[in-house]
CHARMM-style PDB file with segment names, atoms N, HN, CA, C and O in Angstrom:
ATOM      1  N   MET     1      91.463  95.085  90.128  1.00  0.00      PROA
ATOM      2  CA  MET     1      91.814  94.227  91.465  1.00  0.00      PROA
ATOM      3  C   MET     1      91.803  95.268  92.547  1.00  0.00      PROA
ATOM      4  O   MET     1      92.159  96.442  92.437  1.00  0.00      PROA
ATOM      5  N   LYS     2      91.330  94.647  93.623  1.00  0.00      PROA
ATOM      6  HN  LYS     2      91.041  93.694  93.712  1.00  0.00      PROA
ATOM      7  CA  LYS     2      91.353  95.440  94.978  1.00  0.00      PROA
ATOM      8  C   LYS     2      92.464  95.860  95.468  1.00  0.00      PROA
ATOM      9  O   LYS     2      92.348  96.828  96.219  1.00  0.00      PROA
ATOM     10  N   VAL     3      93.747  95.369  95.261  1.00  0.00      PROA
ATOM     11  HN  VAL     3      93.841  94.582  94.650  1.00  0.00      PROA
ATOM     12  CA  VAL     3      94.699  95.652  95.771  1.00  0.00      PROA
ATOM     13  C   VAL     3      95.291  97.161  95.026  1.00  0.00      PROA
ATOM     14  O   VAL     3      95.981  98.035  95.550  1.00  0.00      PROA
ATOM     15  N   LYS     4      94.771  97.092  93.701  1.00  0.00      PROA
ATOM     16  HN  LYS     4      94.211  96.381  93.275  1.00  0.00      PROA
ATOM     17  CA  LYS     4      95.317  98.462  93.007  1.00  0.00      PROA
ATOM     18  C   LYS     4      94.151  99.642  93.289  1.00  0.00      PROA
ATOM     19  O   LYS     4      94.391 100.844  93.405  1.00  0.00      PROA
ATOM     20  N   THR     5      93.076  99.122  93.357  1.00  0.00      PROA
ATOM     21  HN  THR     5      92.881  98.146  93.263  1.00  0.00      PROA
ATOM     22  CA  THR     5      92.130 100.312  93.637  1.00  0.00      PROA
ATOM     23  C   THR     5      92.114 101.026  95.163  1.00  0.00      PROA
ATOM     24  O   THR     5      91.594 102.092  95.492  1.00  0.00      PROA
ATOM     25  N   GLU     6      92.854 100.079  95.958  1.00  0.00      PROA
ATOM     26  HN  GLU     6      93.276  99.213  95.691  1.00  0.00      PROA
ATOM     27  CA  GLU     6      93.170 100.359  97.502  1.00  0.00      PROA
ATOM     28  C   GLU     6      94.520 101.181  97.547  1.00  0.00      PROA
ATOM     29  O   GLU     6      94.860 101.774  98.571  1.00  0.00      PROA
ATOM     30  N   GLY     7      95.339 101.188  96.286  1.00  0.00      PROA
ATOM     31  HN  GLY     7      95.063 100.706  95.455  1.00  0.00      PROA
ATOM     32  CA  GLY     7      96.776 101.604  96.371  1.00  0.00      PROA
ATOM     33  C   GLY     7      97.665 101.027  97.143  1.00  0.00      PROA
ATOM     34  O   GLY     7      98.444 101.693  97.825  1.00  0.00      PROA
ATOM     35  N   ARG     8      97.656  99.478  97.127  1.00  0.00      PROA
ATOM     36  HN  ARG     8      97.024  98.936  96.573  1.00  0.00      PROA
ATOM     37  CA  ARG     8      98.153  98.585  97.862  1.00  0.00      PROA
ATOM     38  C   ARG     8      99.252  97.948  97.114  1.00  0.00      PROA
ATOM     39  O   ARG     8      99.905  97.066  97.671  1.00  0.00      PROA
ATOM     40  N   ASP     9      99.571  98.376  95.676  1.00  0.00      PROA
ATOM     41  HN  ASP     9      99.041  99.093  95.223  1.00  0.00      PROA
ATOM     42  CA  ASP     9     100.487  97.705  94.930  1.00  0.00      PROA
ATOM     43  C   ASP     9     101.818  98.253  95.240  1.00  0.00      PROA
ATOM     44  O   ASP     9     101.989  99.233  95.966  1.00  0.00      PROA
ATOM     45  N   LEU    10     102.747  97.589  94.666  1.00  0.00      PROA
ATOM     46  HN  LEU    10     102.608  96.793  94.077  1.00  0.00      PROA
ATOM     47  CA  LEU    10     104.068  97.809  94.893  1.00  0.00      PROA
ATOM     48  C   LEU    10     104.830  97.569  93.653  1.00  0.00      PROA
ATOM     49  O   LEU    10     104.919  96.429  93.200  1.00  0.00      PROA
ATOM     50  N   PHE    11     105.402  98.614  93.063  1.00  0.00      PROA
ATOM     51  HN  PHE    11     105.330  99.541  93.432  1.00  0.00      PROA
ATOM     52  CA  PHE    11     106.225  98.782  91.648  1.00  0.00      PROA
ATOM     53  C   PHE    11     107.344  99.357  91.822  1.00  0.00      PROA
ATOM     54  O   PHE    11     107.401 100.475  92.335  1.00  0.00      PROA
ATOM     55  N   LEU    12     108.493  98.644  91.397  1.00  0.00      PROA
ATOM     56  HN  LEU    12     108.446  97.736  90.980  1.00  0.00      PROA
ATOM     57  CA  LEU    12     109.950  99.197  91.446  1.00  0.00      PROA
ATOM     58  C   LEU    12     110.346  99.394  90.037  1.00  0.00      PROA
ATOM     59  O   LEU    12     110.377  98.434  89.267  1.00  0.00      PROA
ATOM     60  N   GLU    13     110.614 100.443  89.709  1.00  0.00      PROA
ATOM     61  HN  GLU    13     110.589 101.223  90.335  1.00  0.00      PROA
ATOM     62  CA  GLU    13     111.051 100.888  88.522  1.00  0.00      PROA
ATOM     63  C   GLU    13     112.563 100.549  88.191  1.00  0.00      PROA
ATOM     64  O   GLU    13     113.295 100.648  89.175  1.00  0.00      PROA
ATOM     65  N   ASP    14     113.152 100.192  87.078  1.00  0.00      PROA
ATOM     66  HN  ASP    14     112.558 100.112  86.278  1.00  0.00      PROA
ATOM     67  CA  ASP    14     114.372 100.008  87.079  1.00  0.00      PROA
ATOM     68  C   ASP    14     115.275 101.222  86.994  1.00  0.00      PROA
ATOM     69  O   ASP    14     116.485 101.213  87.220  1.00  0.00      PROA
ATOM     70  N   GLU    15     114.458 102.385  86.601  1.00  0.00      PROA
ATOM     71  HN  GLU    15     113.475 102.392  86.418  1.00  0.00      PROA
ATOM     72  CA  GLU    15     115.349 103.793  86.567  1.00  0.00      PROA
ATOM     73  C   GLU    15     115.570 104.281  88.062  1.00  0.00      PROA
ATOM     74  O   GLU    15     116.367 105.181  88.324  1.00  0.00      PROA
ATOM     75  N   GLU    16     114.821 103.637  89.011  1.00  0.00      PROA
ATOM     76  HN  GLU    16     114.174 102.906  88.798  1.00  0.00      PROA
ATOM     77  CA  GLU    16     115.002 104.165  90.318  1.00  0.00      PROA
ATOM     78  C   GLU    16     116.147 103.340  90.889  1.00  0.00      PROA
ATOM     79  O   GLU    16     116.541 102.261  90.447  1.00  0.00      PROA
ATOM     80  N   VAL    17     116.675 104.083  92.056  1.00  0.00      PROA
ATOM     81  HN  VAL    17     116.355 104.960  92.415  1.00  0.00      PROA
ATOM     82  CA  VAL    17     117.960 103.195  92.547  1.00  0.00      PROA
ATOM     83  C   VAL    17     117.321 102.166  93.312  1.00  0.00      PROA
ATOM     84  O   VAL    17     117.945 101.107  93.375  1.00  0.00      PROA
ATOM     85  N   LEU    18     116.213 102.230  93.914  1.00  0.00      PROA
ATOM     86  HN  LEU    18     115.706 103.091  93.863  1.00  0.00      PROA
ATOM     87  CA  LEU    18     115.914 100.904  94.590  1.00  0.00      PROA
ATOM     88  C   LEU    18     115.408 100.009  93.789  1.00  0.00      PROA
ATOM     89  O   LEU    18     115.399  98.872  94.261  1.00  0.00      PROA
ATOM     90  N   GLY    19     114.875 100.163  92.470  1.00  0.00      PROA
ATOM     91  HN  GLY    19     114.882 101.087  92.086  1.00  0.00      PROA
ATOM     92  CA  GLY    19     114.529  99.149  91.590  1.00  0.00      PROA
ATOM     93  C   GLY    19     115.671  98.557  90.876  1.00  0.00      PROA
ATOM     94  O   GLY    19     115.706  97.408  90.435  1.00  0.00      PROA
ATOM     95  N   GLY    20     116.655  99.493  90.795  1.00  0.00      PROA
ATOM     96  HN  GLY    20     116.627 100.426  91.153  1.00  0.00      PROA
ATOM     97  CA  GLY    20     117.889  98.927  89.968  1.00  0.00      PROA
ATOM     98  C   GLY    20     118.690  97.886  91.094  1.00  0.00      PROA
ATOM     99  O   GLY    20     119.398  96.959  90.701  1.00  0.00      PROA
ATOM    100  N   ALA    21     118.476  98.171  92.475  1.00  0.00      PROA
ATOM    101  HN  ALA    21     117.900  98.924  92.794  1.00  0.00      PROA
ATOM    102  CA  ALA    21     119.133  97.272  93.530  1.00  0.00      PROA
ATOM    103  C   ALA    21     118.623  95.973  93.078  1.00  0.00      PROA
ATOM    104  O   ALA    21     119.428  95.043  93.039  1.00  0.00      PROA
ATOM    105  N   THR    22     117.279  95.749  92.694  1.00  0.00      PROA
ATOM    106  HN  THR    22     116.625  96.505  92.726  1.00  0.00      PROA
ATOM    107  CA  THR    22     116.772  94.561  92.608  1.00  0.00      PROA
ATOM    108  C   THR    22     117.388  93.767  91.441  1.00  0.00      PROA
ATOM    109  O   THR    22     117.220  92.548  91.415  1.00  0.00      PROA
ATOM    110  N   SER    23     118.106  94.397  90.456  1.00  0.00      PROA
ATOM    111  HN  SER    23     118.242  95.387  90.477  1.00  0.00      PROA
ATOM    112  CA  SER    23     118.421  93.858  89.469  1.00  0.00      PROA
ATOM    113  C   SER    23     120.060  93.225  89.513  1.00  0.00      PROA
ATOM    114  O   SER    23     120.506  92.341  88.781  1.00  0.00      PROA
ATOM    115  N   PHE    24     120.746  93.924  90.540  1.00  0.00      PROA
ATOM    116  HN  PHE    24     120.384  94.642  91.135  1.00  0.00      PROA
ATOM    117  CA  PHE    24     121.878  93.456  90.809  1.00  0.00      PROA
ATOM    118  C   PHE    24     122.307  92.958  92.382  1.00  0.00      PROA
ATOM    119  O   PHE    24     123.239  93.395  93.057  1.00  0.00      PROA
ATOM    120  N   ILE    25     121.546  92.140  92.661  1.00  0.00      PROA
ATOM    121  HN  ILE    25     120.789  91.785  92.113  1.00  0.00      PROA
ATOM    122  CA  ILE    25     121.780  91.714  94.047  1.00  0.00      PROA
ATOM    123  C   ILE    25     123.001  91.098  94.365  1.00  0.00      PROA
ATOM    124  O   ILE    25     123.434  90.094  93.799  1.00  0.00      PROA
ATOM    125  N   SER    26     123.679  91.850  95.484  1.00  0.00      PROA
ATOM    126  HN  SER    26     123.327  92.666  95.943  1.00  0.00      PROA
ATOM    127  CA  SER    26     124.909  91.532  95.962  1.00  0.00      PROA
ATOM    128  C   SER    26     124.952  91.639  97.381  1.00  0.00      PROA
ATOM    129  O   SER    26     123.949  92.071  97.949  1.00  0.00      PROA
ATOM    130  N   PRO    27     126.120  91.260  98.153  1.00  0.00      PROA
ATOM    131  CA  PRO    27     126.231  91.574  99.478  1.00  0.00      PROA
ATOM    132  C   PRO    27     125.987  92.915 100.002  1.00  0.00      PROA
ATOM    133  O   PRO    27     125.521  93.167 101.113  1.00  0.00      PROA
ATOM    134  N   LEU    28     126.353  93.778  99.081  1.00  0.00      PROA
ATOM    135  HN  LEU    28     126.732  93.573  98.179  1.00  0.00      PROA
ATOM    136  CA  LEU    28     126.494  95.403  99.204  1.00  0.00      PROA
ATOM    137  C   LEU    28     124.876  95.819  98.961  1.00  0.00      PROA
ATOM    138  O   LEU    28     124.347  96.443  99.882  1.00  0.00      PROA
ATOM    139  N   SER    29     124.259  95.583  98.057  1.00  0.00      PROA
ATOM    140  HN  SER    29     124.688  95.076  97.310  1.00  0.00      PROA
ATOM    141  CA  SER    29     123.052  95.885  97.591  1.00  0.00      PROA
ATOM    142  C   SER    29     121.837  95.561  98.252  1.00  0.00      PROA
ATOM    143  O   SER    29     120.794  96.214  98.288  1.00  0.00      PROA
ATOM    144  N   LEU    30     122.143  94.327  98.837  1.00  0.00      PROA
ATOM    145  HN  LEU    30     122.990  93.797  98.807  1.00  0.00      PROA
ATOM    146  CA  LEU    30     120.991  93.724  99.631  1.00  0.00      PROA
ATOM    147  C   LEU    30     120.620  94.473 100.966  1.00  0.00      PROA
ATOM    148  O   LEU    30     119.420  94.659 101.170  1.00  0.00      PROA
ATOM    149  N   PRO    31     121.336  94.826 101.698  1.00  0.00      PROA
ATOM    150  CA  PRO    31     120.990  95.687 102.765  1.00  0.00      PROA
ATOM    151  C   PRO    31     120.356  97.051 102.198  1.00  0.00      PROA
ATOM    152  O   PRO    31     119.260  97.382 102.653  1.00  0.00      PROA
ATOM    153  N   TYR    32     120.810  97.647 101.491  1.00  0.00      PROA
ATOM    154  HN  TYR    32     121.699  97.378 101.121  1.00  0.00      PROA
ATOM    155  CA  TYR    32     120.092  98.812 101.017  1.00  0.00      PROA
ATOM    156  C   TYR    32     118.760  98.475 100.330  1.00  0.00      PROA
ATOM    157  O   TYR    32     117.826  99.252 100.528  1.00  0.00      PROA
ATOM    158  N   LEU    33     118.575  97.443  99.574  1.00  0.00      PROA
ATOM    159  HN  LEU    33     119.333  96.812  99.413  1.00  0.00      PROA
ATOM    160  CA  LEU    33     117.225  97.293  99.190  1.00  0.00      PROA
ATOM    161  C   LEU    33     116.168  96.839 100.233  1.00  0.00      PROA
ATOM    162  O   LEU    33     115.005  97.239 100.174  1.00  0.00      PROA
ATOM    163  N   LEU    34     116.574  96.066 101.104  1.00  0.00      PROA
ATOM    164  HN  LEU    34     117.519  95.741 101.153  1.00  0.00      PROA
ATOM    165  CA  LEU    34     115.877  95.773 102.371  1.00  0.00      PROA
ATOM    166  C   LEU    34     115.438  96.750 102.983  1.00  0.00      PROA
ATOM    167  O   LEU    34     114.245  96.805 103.280  1.00  0.00      PROA
ATOM    168  N   ASP    35     116.271  97.687 103.288  1.00  0.00      PROA
ATOM    169  HN  ASP    35     117.240  97.642 103.046  1.00  0.00      PROA
ATOM    170  CA  ASP    35     116.092  99.005 104.189  1.00  0.00      PROA
ATOM    171  C   ASP    35     114.791  99.652 103.227  1.00  0.00      PROA
ATOM    172  O   ASP    35     113.776 100.043 103.804  1.00  0.00      PROA
ATOM    173  N   GLY    36     114.875  99.710 102.139  1.00  0.00      PROA
ATOM    174  HN  GLY    36     115.700  99.393 101.670  1.00  0.00      PROA
ATOM    175  CA  GLY    36     113.818 100.560 101.335  1.00  0.00      PROA
ATOM    176  C   GLY    36     112.733  99.925 100.933  1.00  0.00      PROA
ATOM    177  O   GLY    36     111.743 100.600 100.649  1.00  0.00      PROA
ATOM    178  N   ILE    37     112.694  98.470 100.824  1.00  0.00      PROA
ATOM    179  HN  ILE    37     113.498  97.922 101.055  1.00  0.00      PROA
ATOM    180  CA  ILE    37     111.587  97.859 100.657  1.00  0.00      PROA
ATOM    181  C   ILE    37     110.671  97.297 101.494  1.00  0.00      PROA
ATOM    182  O   ILE    37     109.501  97.135 101.146  1.00  0.00      PROA
ATOM    183  N   VAL    38     111.220  96.887 102.896  1.00  0.00      PROA
ATOM    184  HN  VAL    38     112.170  97.019 103.178  1.00  0.00      PROA
ATOM    185  CA  VAL    38     110.308  96.297 103.922  1.00  0.00      PROA
ATOM    186  C   VAL    38     109.420  97.308 104.201  1.00  0.00      PROA
ATOM    187  O   VAL    38     108.230  97.013 104.093  1.00  0.00      PROA
ATOM    188  N   PRO    39     109.768  98.687 104.611  1.00  0.00      PROA
ATOM    189  CA  PRO    39     108.660  99.414 104.968  1.00  0.00      PROA
ATOM    190  C   PRO    39     107.317  99.660 103.977  1.00  0.00      PROA
ATOM    191  O   PRO    39     106.176  99.962 104.327  1.00  0.00      PROA
ATOM    192  N   GLN    40     107.832  99.433 102.655  1.00  0.00      PROA
ATOM    193  HN  GLN    40     108.759  99.188 102.371  1.00  0.00      PROA
ATOM    194  CA  GLN    40     106.801  99.614 101.727  1.00  0.00      PROA
ATOM    195  C   GLN    40     105.894  98.405 101.724  1.00  0.00      PROA
ATOM    196  O   GLN    40     104.684  98.486 101.515  1.00  0.00      PROA
ATOM    197  N   ILE    41     106.604  97.171 101.991  1.00  0.00      PROA
ATOM    198  HN  ILE    41     107.588  97.105 102.160  1.00  0.00      PROA
ATOM    199  CA  ILE    41     105.679  96.027 102.090  1.00  0.00      PROA
ATOM    200  C   ILE    41     105.005  95.875 103.217  1.00  0.00      PROA
ATOM    201  O   ILE    41     103.973  95.206 103.167  1.00  0.00      PROA
ATOM    202  N   ALA    42     105.414  96.436 104.434  1.00  0.00      PROA
ATOM    203  HN  ALA    42     106.252  96.980 104.475  1.00  0.00      PROA
ATOM    204  CA  ALA    42     104.605  96.306 105.584  1.00  0.00      PROA
ATOM    205  C   ALA    42     103.496  97.516 105.485  1.00  0.00      PROA
ATOM    206  O   ALA    42     102.451  97.258 106.084  1.00  0.00      PROA
ATOM    207  N   ALA    43     103.536  98.511 104.975  1.00  0.00      PROA
ATOM    208  HN  ALA    43     104.385  98.720 104.489  1.00  0.00      PROA
ATOM    209  CA  ALA    43     102.605  99.380 104.534  1.00  0.00      PROA
ATOM    210  C   ALA    43     101.312  98.721 103.841  1.00  0.00      PROA
ATOM    211  O   ALA    43     100.155  98.899 104.222  1.00  0.00      PROA
ATOM    212  N   ALA    44     101.686  97.990 102.840  1.00  0.00      PROA
ATOM    213  HN  ALA    44     102.626  97.845 102.531  1.00  0.00      PROA
ATOM    214  CA  ALA    44     100.966  97.381 101.592  1.00  0.00      PROA
ATOM    215  C   ALA    44     100.091  96.488 102.440  1.00  0.00      PROA
ATOM    216  O   ALA    44      98.882  96.708 102.369  1.00  0.00      PROA
ATOM    217  N   VAL    45     100.537  95.444 103.289  1.00  0.00      PROA
ATOM    218  HN  VAL    45     101.519  95.265 103.346  1.00  0.00      PROA
ATOM    219  CA  VAL    45      99.851  94.462 103.693  1.00  0.00      PROA
ATOM    220  C   VAL    45      99.430  94.407 105.122  1.00  0.00      PROA
ATOM    221  O   VAL    45      99.147  93.347 105.680  1.00  0.00      PROA
ATOM    222  N   ASP    46      99.388  95.795 105.813  1.00  0.00      PROA
ATOM    223  HN  ASP    46      99.618  96.657 105.360  1.00  0.00      PROA
ATOM    224  CA  ASP    46      98.962  96.130 107.207  1.00  0.00      PROA
ATOM    225  C   ASP    46      97.569  95.778 107.345  1.00  0.00      PROA
ATOM    226  O   ASP    46      97.161  95.549 108.484  1.00  0.00      PROA
ATOM    227  N   GLY    47      96.677  95.688 106.247  1.00  0.00      PROA
ATOM    228  HN  GLY    47      97.008  95.874 105.322  1.00  0.00      PROA
ATOM    229  CA  GLY    47      95.304  95.560 106.267  1.00  0.00      PROA
ATOM    230  C   GLY    47      94.373  96.635 106.384  1.00  0.00      PROA
ATOM    231  O   GLY    47      93.155  96.477 106.471  1.00  0.00      PROA
ATOM    232  N   ASP    48      95.102  97.976 106.385  1.00  0.00      PROA
ATOM    233  HN  ASP    48      96.091  98.104 106.314  1.00  0.00      PROA
ATOM    234  CA  ASP    48      94.366  99.160 106.495  1.00  0.00      PROA
ATOM    235  C   ASP    48      94.563  99.978 105.188  1.00  0.00      PROA
ATOM    236  O   ASP    48      95.577 100.625 104.922  1.00  0.00      PROA
ATOM    237  N   PRO    49      93.368  99.853 104.347  1.00  0.00      PROA
ATOM    238  CA  PRO    49      93.599 100.634 103.132  1.00  0.00      PROA
ATOM    239  C   PRO    49      93.836 101.933 103.209  1.00  0.00      PROA
ATOM    240  O   PRO    49      94.107 102.529 102.167  1.00  0.00      PROA
ATOM    241  N   ALA    50      93.789 102.557 104.309  1.00  0.00      PROA
ATOM    242  HN  ALA    50      93.568 102.073 105.156  1.00  0.00      PROA
ATOM    243  CA  ALA    50      94.013 103.957 104.622  1.00  0.00      PROA
ATOM    244  C   ALA    50      95.518 104.313 104.670  1.00  0.00      PROA
ATOM    245  O   ALA    50      95.950 105.428 104.376  1.00  0.00      PROA
ATOM    246  N   THR    51      96.338 103.185 105.097  1.00  0.00      PROA
ATOM    247  HN  THR    51      95.987 102.279 105.335  1.00  0.00      PROA
ATOM    248  CA  THR    51      97.823 103.390 105.256  1.00  0.00      PROA
ATOM    249  C   THR    51      98.398 103.645 103.747  1.00  0.00      PROA
ATOM    250  O   THR    51      98.318 102.856 102.806  1.00  0.00      PROA
ATOM    251  N   PRO    52      98.962 104.870 103.751  1.00  0.00      PROA
ATOM    252  CA  PRO    52      99.600 105.111 102.151  1.00  0.00      PROA
ATOM    253  C   PRO    52     100.977 104.245 102.195  1.00  0.00      PROA
ATOM    254  O   PRO    52     101.755 104.160 103.145  1.00  0.00      PROA
ATOM    255  N   VAL    53     101.077 103.608 100.884  1.00  0.00      PROA
ATOM    256  HN  VAL    53     100.444 103.676 100.113  1.00  0.00      PROA
ATOM    257  CA  VAL    53     102.342 102.776 100.477  1.00  0.00      PROA
ATOM    258  C   VAL    53     103.275 103.876  99.806  1.00  0.00      PROA
ATOM    259  O   VAL    53     103.099 104.271  98.654  1.00  0.00      PROA
ATOM    260  N   VAL    54     104.159 104.273 100.543  1.00  0.00      PROA
ATOM    261  HN  VAL    54     104.302 103.952 101.480  1.00  0.00      PROA
ATOM    262  CA  VAL    54     105.005 105.499 100.166  1.00  0.00      PROA
ATOM    263  C   VAL    54     106.425 104.973  99.538  1.00  0.00      PROA
ATOM    264  O   VAL    54     107.225 104.317 100.206  1.00  0.00      PROA
ATOM    265  N   ARG    55     106.612 105.298  98.330  1.00  0.00      PROA
ATOM    266  HN  ARG    55     105.963 105.831  97.787  1.00  0.00      PROA
ATOM    267  CA  ARG    55     107.861 104.729  97.794  1.00  0.00      PROA
ATOM    268  C   ARG    55     108.966 105.512  98.434  1.00  0.00      PROA
ATOM    269  O   ARG    55     108.992 106.664  98.868  1.00  0.00      PROA
ATOM    270  N   ALA    56     109.980 104.456  98.364  1.00  0.00      PROA
ATOM    271  HN  ALA    56     109.959 103.520  98.011  1.00  0.00      PROA
ATOM    272  CA  ALA    56     111.507 105.111  98.953  1.00  0.00      PROA
ATOM    273  C   ALA    56     112.047 105.814  98.163  1.00  0.00      PROA
ATOM    274  O   ALA    56     112.156 105.523  96.972  1.00  0.00      PROA
ATOM    275  N   SER    57     112.546 107.026  98.771  1.00  0.00      PROA
ATOM    276  HN  SER    57     112.457 107.263  99.739  1.00  0.00      PROA
ATOM    277  CA  SER    57     113.311 108.011  98.042  1.00  0.00      PROA
ATOM    278  C   SER    57     114.809 108.021  98.543  1.00  0.00      PROA
ATOM    279  O   SER    57     115.010 108.363  99.708  1.00  0.00      PROA
ATOM    280  N   TYR    58     115.583 107.763  97.958  1.00  0.00      PROA
ATOM    281  HN  TYR    58     115.419 107.485  97.011  1.00  0.00      PROA
ATOM    282  CA  TYR    58     116.899 107.639  98.062  1.00  0.00      PROA
ATOM    283  C   TYR    58     117.852 108.605  97.061  1.00  0.00      PROA
ATOM    284  O   TYR    58     117.664 108.691  95.848  1.00  0.00      PROA
ATOM    285  N   PRO    59     118.633 109.127  97.607  1.00  0.00      PROA
ATOM    286  CA  PRO    59     119.382 110.139  96.763  1.00  0.00      PROA
ATOM    287  C   PRO    59     120.248 109.146  95.736  1.00  0.00      PROA
ATOM    288  O   PRO    59     120.808 108.148  96.188  1.00  0.00      PROA
ATOM    289  N   ALA    60     120.307 109.441  94.539  1.00  0.00      PROA
ATOM    290  HN  ALA    60     119.852 110.253  94.171  1.00  0.00      PROA
ATOM    291  CA  ALA    60     121.168 108.645  93.545  1.00  0.00      PROA
ATOM    292  C   ALA    60     122.579 108.320  93.913  1.00  0.00      PROA
ATOM    293  O   ALA    60     123.143 109.292  94.416  1.00  0.00      PROA
ATOM    294  N   PRO    61     123.258 107.340  93.824  1.00  0.00      PROA
ATOM    295  CA  PRO    61     124.726 107.313  94.249  1.00  0.00      PROA
ATOM    296  C   PRO    61     125.606 108.012  93.458  1.00  0.00      PROA
ATOM    297  O   PRO    61     125.195 108.244  92.321  1.00  0.00      PROA
ATOM    298  N   PRO    62     126.703 108.413  93.743  1.00  0.00      PROA
ATOM    299  CA  PRO    62     127.583 109.583  92.830  1.00  0.00      PROA
ATOM    300  C   PRO    62     127.761 108.508  91.751  1.00  0.00      PROA
ATOM    301  O   PRO    62     127.642 107.285  91.812  1.00  0.00      PROA
ATOM    302  N   SER    63     128.118 109.428  90.627  1.00  0.00      PROA
ATOM    303  HN  SER    63     128.215 110.422  90.577  1.00  0.00      PROA
ATOM    304  CA  SER    63     128.458 108.826  89.443  1.00  0.00      PROA
ATOM    305  C   SER    63     130.063 108.710  89.185  1.00  0.00      PROA
ATOM    306  OT1 SER    63     130.486 108.187  88.154  1.00  0.00      PROA
TER     307      SER     63
END
């Protein structure tokens, strides 16, 4: 698929903090999720294949 060859795909893994936030949607996790995923979606759909889709990197929450 063209989206894959251009690096415009977006995959959130459960092991990642951001990926985990998609599994437990709550009033507290939603702003966190949106802050991390919106820039990735914007980069993926900007129409320029040269724009890298950079994964969000958040520190893990304290245990």
